[in-house]
N, C-alpha and C positions, 0 to 999 in steps of 0.2 A: 410098298417098302415097309419092312417090319419095324415095329416100335420097340425100342429097348427100354425096359422098365428096370430102373436101378433100385436096389434094395435101400431101405430107409437109412441103414447105417452109413452108406456111401454118401448120402446127402449131408449127413451130419459130419462125417469124417472124409473129406474129399481125398482122392487118390494122390494128387500132386500138391500136398500141403508142405510148404517150405518152413513151417514154424520150427521144426526140429533142427534144421540146419542153422537157422537164425539163432536159436537158443545155444547151440554148440559154439557158434562163432562168438557170441556175446560172452559166454563163460570163458573161452580162451583169451579173449581180449581183456577181460577182468584179471585173469591170472597173470597175463603178460605185464601188467602194471607193477607187479611185485617181483618179477623175475628178470628184469631188464630185457625182456623179449626172448629169453631162453626157454625152450620147451622142456618141461619136466619129464614128459614121456620119452623124449630122445635121450635124456640123461639116464633114465631108468633102464632103457633098452641097452645102453652101453655098459652100465654097471652090471646088469644081469648077465650079459655075455661074458664079461671078465670074471665075475664071481663064480659062475657055474663052471667055467673051464679051469679056474684056479683050484676049485674044490675037487675037481677030477684029475688033478696033476700032483700026485704025491712027490714026484721028483722035484718039481718047482718049489713045493712047500718045504722040502728038506733043504734045498739050496738057500731059500730065504731064511730058514732057521740057522743054517751055518753062517750066513752073512751077518745075521743079527748077533751071533756069538762073537764073530770076528770083530765087529764094530765095538761091542762092549769091551773086549780085551784091548783093542787099540785105544779106546777112550781112556781106560784105566791106566794104561802105560803112559799116555800123554799127560794125564792128571798127576801122576807121580813124578815124571821126569821134567815136564814143561819144555819150553823152547820150541821154536818152529811152529808148525801147525799140524794138527791131526788130519784135516781135510781143508782144501781150499775151495772157496765159493766159485761159481761160474764167472767167466770173464766179465759178463755184463751185469753181474750182481754187485752193486756198490754199497749195500746196506751195512756191511761190516768192515769198511775200508779204513775207518778212523783208528788211530793208534790206541785209543781207549779200549777198544775191543780186544787188545792183546794182553790186557792186565786182568788178573784174577779178581773176582770169580767170573767176569764177563767173557773171558776166553773160553772157559768151560761151558758156559751157557750157550754161546753162539756155535761152538764146535759140536755140541750135542744136537743142536737144531739142524745143522748141515748134515750130520750123519743120518739123522732121521729122514731128512729130505732125500738123501741118496738112497736109503733103503726103500722108501716108497716109490722112487723112480724105477728101481729094479723090480719091485713087486707088481707094478702096473704095466711092465713091458715084457716081451718075450714069453708070454703064456701061450702055449700051443693051442691053436684052434680059435683064438680071438681074432676077429677081423681087424685089419689095420686101422680102420676108421674108429671102431669102438675102443681099441687100445689107446689111440691118440686122445680121444675124448676123456677116458678115465684117467690117463696120465695128467692131462691138463686140469681136470677137476681136482685131482689130488694136490697138485701144485697150488691151486687157488685156495684150497682149505688150509694147507700148511702155511701159506703166506699170511693168513689171518692171524696165526698164532706165532709169528716171528717175534723173537725177543726184541727186535728193533721197534716194535709197535707199542711197547708198554714202558711206562715210566720206571717201574721197579727193575727192569732187566736191560735198560738202555743206558750205558755209561755216558753217552753224549748228553742225555737229558739231565743226569745227575750233575755233570760238570757245569752245564749251563745254569742249572738251578742255584748252585753254589756261587757262581760268578755274578749272577744277576740278582741274588737275594730273593729268588722266587718270582721275579717279575715276568719270567718267560710264561708262567702259568696264567698270569693276569692278561698278558697279550694274547695267549692262546685262547683264553675264554672269550676275549673280545672278538677274535677271529671266528670262533665257533658261533657265537650269538649273531654276528654279522651274516655269516653264511646261512644260518637257520632262518633269519629274517628274510633274506633274499629268496630262499627256497620256498617259504610260505607265501611270499609275494609273487611266486611264479617266475623269478629271475635268478635261478640257481647258478648260472654261469655268466655273470655280467661282463659287458665289454669294458676292458680297462680304459681309464681316462687317458687322454693325451695321444690317442691313436684314432682320431676321427677320419672316416673314409672321405677322401677328397680334400682333406686338409693336412693330415699327417701321413697317411698311407694312401696308395692309389692316386698319386699326384702327378704322374707323367702326363704332360699336356696332350690332349687329343679331343676328338669329337665323336659323339654317337651318330653314325651315318645310316643306321638301319635299325628298325625295331619291329618285331612282330609279337605274337602272343607268348613266345617262349624265350626269345633272346633280344638283347641289345648288342649291336656290333660296334666296337670302338675302333676308330682309325687314329693312330698316334701321329702327332706332328713331327716332321723330320727335323733333325738337328744338324744335318750335314748338307752341303751345297748340292751334292749328287747322291743318289741312292742306287742300290741294285734294282734292276727292272722287275725281277720276280718278287712279289710281296710274300711276307710270312704271316700265315693265319694260325693263331693259337686257339686250341679248343681245350679249356680246362674241364675238369669233372664238375657235374652239377651237384655233387655231394659236398662242394666247397665253394666259397666265394672266390672269384677269379683272381683277386688281387694278392694271393699268395705269390704270384709271379710279378707283382708290381707293388712291393712293400715300400719301405723307405727308399729314397733316391739312391742310397749307397748300395742297396742289395736288391734292386729291382732288375729282374731279367729283361723286362720290356724296355726299360730306360737304357740299359746297357746295349741291347740289340739295336735300338734306334741309333745310338751313338756309333755303332759299327757301320752305319750306312744302309740299314734295311728299313723298308716300309713295313710296319707291323700292324696287324689287326688282331683284336681279341674279342672272343665271345664272352658276354656277361649273361649268365642264365637267370631266368625268373626263379624266385624262391616260392614254390607253389604252396597253396593252402588247400582247404577242403574242396574248393571249387575245381582244383586241378587233379582230382582223384583218377580221372579216366585218361590222363596223358600217358601214352605208351612209348616204347622204344622207337616205334615208327615215327612218332611225332618228333622225338628228339633228333632222329636222323634227317627227316624231311625239313622241319622248320628250324632246326639248329644247324647241323653240319652242312647239309647241302644248300640251304638258303644262304649261309655265310659264304660258301665258296662262290656262288653265283654273284653275290654282292661285291666281293673282293675283286673278282674278275671284271665286272662291269665298271667299277670305280677306277681301277688302275689301267684298264685296257690291255692287260697282260693275259696271254693265253694260258700261262701255267703258274701254279701257286706252290710255294713251299708250305706244306701242312704240318702242324705240330700238335700232338695231343698228349695231355697229362692225365695219368691215372685212368679213370673211367672215360675221360675225354679221349684218351688214346685208344681205348677199345672201340668207342664209337667211330673214331677216325679209321680204324682198321676195317670195320664193317663197311663204311662208306667206300674205302679204297678197293675192297674186294668187289663190291657191287659195281663200281665204276670200271674196274678192270674187266669184269664179266660183260659189261655193256659197251666196251671199246671207248670209254671216256678217259682221255689222257691228260686231263687238266692238272693233275698233281705232278709237279716237277720232282719233289722229294717228299718223304714221310719221316717225321721225327716223333719217336715215342718215348715219353718220359715216365718211367716207373709204371708201365702199362702192360697188361696181360691180354693174350689171345686164347691161350689154353689154360683152363682153370682146374686141371686135375691136381696140381701141386701148388695151390695158391696160399700156402702157409696155414697158420692156425685159424684164419678166418673160415676155412672150409670145415672146421669142427662144428660150426653153427649152421651148416648147409646140408640137410638131408630132408626127406619128404616130411617127416614129422616137424622138423624145425621150420621149414618153409611154410607149411600149412599154418603153424602157430603164428608166424610173422604176418601171414596174409590176414588172419583173423584180427590181429592187433591193428593192422592198417585199415582193414575193412571198416572197423568201427569209426575211425577218425578221418579216413581218406588219405592218409600219408603216414610215413615213418617220421616221428618227431625227432628233433635235434638231440634231446637228452637220451632217447632210446638208442640212436646210432652211436653217440659218444660213449655210452656205457659199454657196448660191445667192444669198441676199440680199446678202451681203458683196461678191460679184462685181459687183453693180450699181453699187457705189461703191467700187471696189477701192482707188483712191488715197487715199480718206479712211478706210475701214474696215479695210484690210489694210496697205498699204505705209506710210502715214503713222504708223500705230500702231506698226508694227515699228521704224521709224526712231526714234520718240519713246522707246520702251521699251528698245530694245537698243543704240542708238547714243548717244542723249542721256541714257539712264539714268533717264528719268522714268516714273513711273506716275501716271496720272490718278486723282485722288481719286474714289472711287466715290460715286455718288448714287443716289437711289431709282429713277430710270428705268434706270440701268445695271444695278442689282440685278434689276429686273424682267426686263430683256432677257436676263440670264444664266439666268433661271428658265424655260427653254424647255420646250416640250411636243412630243409625238409625234402623228403623224397615222395613223389606221388605213388599212390597205391598200385595202379596198373603197371607203371614202368618198373617199379622195384620188384614186383612179383615176376614180371617177364624176365628181368635181369637175373634174378636168383634162379629161376627155373631153366631158362634157355641157355644161359652162359655158365653159371656155377654148377647147378645140379645136373643138367644134361650135357653140358659142354658142346652144344650144337655148333658153335662157331668153328672150333678147331676140327670138328669131325664132319663138317660139310653139310649139316642139316639146317643151318640158319638161313631163313628166307627173307629176302628183301624184294618187295613188289611181287610177291607170289612165287619167286624162283630162288633156289638155293644159291649161296655164294661159296666160293672156295678160296681159302687164303693162298693157295698155290698159284692162283691167277695173278697175284700181286708181283709185279716185276719192277716197280719203282724203287730207286735207291733208298735205303733206310738207315737212319742214325737212331740208335736205341740207347737209352740210359737206364742202368740198374743201380741200386744203392745197396751197400753191403749189409746194413742192418734193417732193411725194410720188412716190417711186419704185415704190411698191407698187400704189397706186390713183390714177393721175394724175388731177388735178382735171377735166381736159377729158373724161376717160372717165366720171367720176362725174356730170358735168353732163348726160350723155345722158338722164337721167331726164326732162328737160324734154320730150323728144319720144317717150318710151316710156310714161309714165304719163298718164292722163287726169285729172290732179289739179292743184290749186293747189300750186305749188312755191315755197318760199322757200329760196333758195340763198345760202350763206355761203362766201366764199373767204377763208381765213385764211393768214397767213404761217406758215412752219414745214413740217416733214415729216409723214410718216404718223403718227407718235406725238406728237412735240413740238407739232405744230399742233393736235392734239386736246386734249392736256394743256396747256391755256392759261388758267391761273387768272387772275381779275381782279387787277389791281395789278402784274402782271409787266411789266417794262419791255420796250419794243421790240415789243409786240404790236399788230397791226392786222388789220382784215378789211374785206371788201366784202360788202354784203347787198342783195338785191333780191327782191321777191316777184313772181311771174308768175302771173296768174290762169289758171284751168284751160283756157280756150279762147282765150287771147291768142295773137297771132302769134308764131311761133318766132324767137328770136334765137340766132345762133351764139355761140361763146365770145368771139370778138373784139368783137362787137356788145354782148354783155353787159358785158364789161370797160369798154367806153366809157361806159356809163350807170349801172352799179352804184355807189351812193354808198360813199365811203371812210370808215371809222371807226377811230379809235384805240382800243386796248384789246382786251379779250377778247370773243369771240363768245358766251361763256357767258351773259352778261346778256341778249343779244338772244334767245337760245333760251328762257331762262326766261320772258321777257316773252311770247314767241310761245305757249308752253305755257299761260301764265296766261290769255291771251285766249281759249283754246279749252278752258278748264276751268270748272267751276262754282264758286260762292262757297265760301270756306273753311268747313270743318266739323270736328267732333271726329275725331281720328285713329282708324283702324280698329284692332282688336286685333292682337296679334302672333300670327300663326298662327290656325288654326281646327281644333282637335282634334276637335270634334264633326262636322266635315265631312271628316275624313281628312287634315288638314294640321296635325299637332301640331308643336310645337317639337322639333326633332331635337337641336340643339346650338347653341352660340354661333357667331356669325360669327368668322372667315371660313370655318369648316367644315373638312372633312377632305380633300375632293378637291383643293383648291388646294395642300395641303401634300404631296401624294403626289409622290415623285420621278419 
């Protein structure tokens, strides 16, 4: 056998040295600390695409010059004549709603800003040759930069701040300074988003009585105590997203979906996810499916003795439930009586402005950031969500707290929002690549136990909820289940956002929804056609959902026992358990 003699330089410089990759990952992880996880390379690529095509479009340039002249003339006419408005802000933009902005010179200041904002919106869109993705990124970035310089953000150009200063004798700045120094101290101490007092988990929120009846390395399963003499025989299993603490669905007793559902005569189970640290870096989507969704279904079925379960998934929990349902349908497993999806997506091609952060460059950048620490940290995830509505969630808040000196009184939803969670490295990477980036689930490439699943295999009746102003799971994206599932679909569109639209208790003022059932083999309607025919209802969608579940449940019977120790599901502890309280 011949002897291979390696050159001396290969002994010093081995062929498979990974130090370069490690250095690259470390450099990206360091950069991510200063960019909220946004990839500078991805932003540069989008800007270059837009700028090069705009430079080669003399017609677009001429159009923008004409628009600039028209805006100047319109603004001059408005300044001379006054009255009305030169341009109205977008419906969701409340920065200039106060009457003080109608008085000079502040009317001129904010109108000039809005005209500039409009011009940049036209400049960053409809440039021939620019990809849709790059156009959306550049338009988004332009809005973010303009929001920084909004006249509402500065004392000298904000009439509400002037008015408050006169009324309070300048005490608003004293209170604002106190707020600023307090926030700075918490940030330096590593607690930039403190949990508001008066909303302790298990004391003030998450107080619906129940027991933890199962625990593994990833979940605690809560069974809630019945409040009615008889209950529907089919239990309801709720799967929340693991990017949030479960008790968004069990806030205060007055707005707890869990408490309300129990009071309607349903046996309710809830998954409470582990909040992973560095030790959970290798937890993947398959772990969440096997040890989360499927383990919970098996436990619920064993405890209740019922063959079929009403399964409900919220946000990412709904996506996980959809994967489980497709795999169960493929394998002939009919344990799901119904499926309810709350603000959940299966097709991610039009998943709102979150998709701006999802491309190969961005995902690689996020992977390097998570690789260093083993998870996506809470502040990193919160920063991306806040950017989607920066003028509401960042700049308006800073103006209110530091210039006006006001602190919003905390409520249960704010307390829950501050109680953030982490995402393990492997799971989040798989989620971004397989679902967001490659859209494997909707296109039939997502594999469970080594075999692909198809959403068209799902024939279980579906109740789906979308919310009108959802920035995380836009309702038109959630609506796509009509053409992905081979099921009867009852779709509800409610007002509110991703969280407030779901936490919509009966009796709350200003609530409304549209509701329409589409049979399994009915002709497809697009979203505009659906809006035209879906009946409008005042109030909360919760009642419609309970009625829908009741129609697909058996007659009321005696409640099942709490837990089943003889079957391996003993009572572990009282609700809300221990996982939800872990920092």
